[in-house]
Residue, then its C-alpha position, 0 to 999 in steps of 0.5 A: m506583449p506584457w498583457q499576454e504574459l500577466l494572462s498566460g495562465v488564463f489561455n493555457f487553461h484546460w478543462e481538464y485542470l477543473i476535473m483534476y482539481a475536483i478530485g484533489g479536493v475530495l482527497i483532501w476533503l476525505a484527510i480533514a473531515k473524514e481523517y482518512e489518513p491525513a498524513l497522506l491523502l492531504p498532500i498527496g490531493f495538493g499535489a494533484i492540484l499543483v502538477n494541474l496548475p497552468l503552464e505546468i509552472v510547479w513541474s517545469t520552469a518557464e523556461g523549460g528546466t526541472g521544477i520543483l516537483q518533477t525534481l522531488y519526483n525524479s530523486g525520490i520516486a523513480t529512484e525509490l529513495f522515498p519509499c526505502l527512507i519510510f521504510i526505516g520509519i515504519g520498521a522503527m514504529t512496528d513491535f514483532r512483540p504480538l507476532f512471537q507471542n502468537p505465531r500461527m498469526a503469520f499465515f493470515g500475513a500470506a493469506a491476505q496477500f490472496g488479492i494480489f494473484f486474482t487482480v493479475l487474472a482480472v486485469i487481463g480478463v478486462a483487458k480480453i474482454l474490454p480491447s480498448v481497455d489494454f493497460a497502456s501494453g498497446g495489445d502487447p501480451v507480454q507488456l500486458f502480463l508485466h502490467a497486470a503483475a504490477i497493478g496486482i501489486i496493489g493487493a499489498a496494501d503497501g504504498p511503497t511496495s507498490i511504487v517499486v513494482a510500478q517502476h519495475l514493471a509499468p512505470k507509465l501505470l505509476s501514478p494510478i497504481t500509487v494512487a490508488a493503493y495509498s487511497y484504499m490504505a485510507l478506505v480501510p474501515i470502509i472498504q473492509p467492514p461490509v465484505i467481513r459480515m458478508l462472509t462471518t456469522k454474528k457467532e463467528r464475530c463474536i468469538h473471543m481469543e485467547y492471548k498470552d502476554v508472554e516475555v520475548k527475550k531480546s536476543t530473539l528481537i535483535l536477531f529477527p530482523v537480521l534473520v528475517t532480511i537474510l531470507a527475504a533476500v535469499i527467497a526474493p532478492i529484488s526485496a531486499p532494499l525494502i524489506g532490509l530497510l524495513m528490518f534494519g528501523n525495527l533494529i535500531k528500534e530494540s537494540g536499545v542503545i540509540e533511542r535517540l535514532s529510533k525516535t528520530a526514524q519513529n517522527e522526524l524522518v516519516n514526517i518528512v519522507t511522508i510529506l514528500l512522499g505524498v506531494s510527489i504522488g500527487a505530482t503523478m496525477r497529470y489530468d493527461q495520463f491520469l484521466t483515460f479509461s486504463t486509470m478508472a480501470i485501475l481504480l476500480l481493480g485495486l478496489v477489487a484487490f483489496v477487498f479479495d485480499t479481505v475475503g483470502g484472510v477471512l476465508f482461510a481463518k475459517f478454514l482453519n477452523l475446521f481442523t481447530k478445537k480453539k477456534i480464530n475470530p475470522m476477522i482475524g485474518a482480514a487483519g493480515i493485509s499491510a494496511f498498519p494498523m488500520a485493518a487491526r483497529v477496523v477488526q478490534r472495532m468490529a468486535k466490540e460493536e458485537d460484544p463489548y468484553n471481546f478484546i481481540l486486538m493483540p492477536a489482530i495486530s500480529a496478522n497485521v505486522s506478518g501482512q507488512i512483511g508479506s507484502v513486502i515479500a509478495g513484491g518482491v515473488v511478483l518482480s523476480v516471477a513476473p518476468v519469467i513468465a512473461s518471456l515464456i509467453g513471449 
């Protein structure tokens, strides 16, 4: 009957939709009212609303065919196209000069990945203590370990890397993992400060750091992305697509001969892919897959991952200070996560609050850009090592 078709949305409305609308609304509110990474949270929030409309009309057609959201997901997320493309833009926006001028900051990019490995153990522990939360592993210890590794990568603080790792190791958990990764990246200004204050004294937060503006040769800037790509592919071959395109974007910028392409990568490419990526991530938040105990546990463990990333970086800086004459401001360690440039800005803001004349932004940026490289390599290592360990468990 025509009137039944007219009211088909009413007859097929699930009360769970209201919860997903509220979650999407919170993400949109954070983007607009709080301006927490609006370029990401706004499309993710609206994507979550779109995919939970009655009859899933935006996900699939009325005839059961592929809808626009499913097309975006299949072509951009499932194939890992969007994460790789956005890395070209990120590379083109990244300046590695501060890292060259202060190479020891590279160690913080590694130390701040501690949250990944801590969270892997935490996931396994939660699954053992609470059997009802098995993270879609069905009680299989091999699957549990692979899913734990995928959840742990939230600690890379790197959305594209989280997508790639989850797609390989735990496709069923792609939605909560990517939502957690991008949401907590946006919430770094809220997550990190209390952790940093808990681990440091006011005197430590007031430590000034020298920064020498040393000229970096153009040949070094050009060789760096090439050598990093080769080295990363040798250490963790599966990371080559992400690290390679990140470095390719940086090479476009540093070559100086294709400024038009560099600007396109930094602006048009990043903007377009960010919109499509955000909506596609939101499209993974279908109520029947998202509203589970496992999802809630993953979101909490994602927060644990970010907290222990910060803990690892700060404690590593404090450890180095035991052996060095020129002290490092321990807050620099927190900037070693991949959330660029939010983490560096958080550290500088906290330093300025303690001492208006303390300027540690450039060392923080050095640690932050090293965290970008470190997160992708960590993701590659997880993808390479996790299946081997899982096979031993089996």
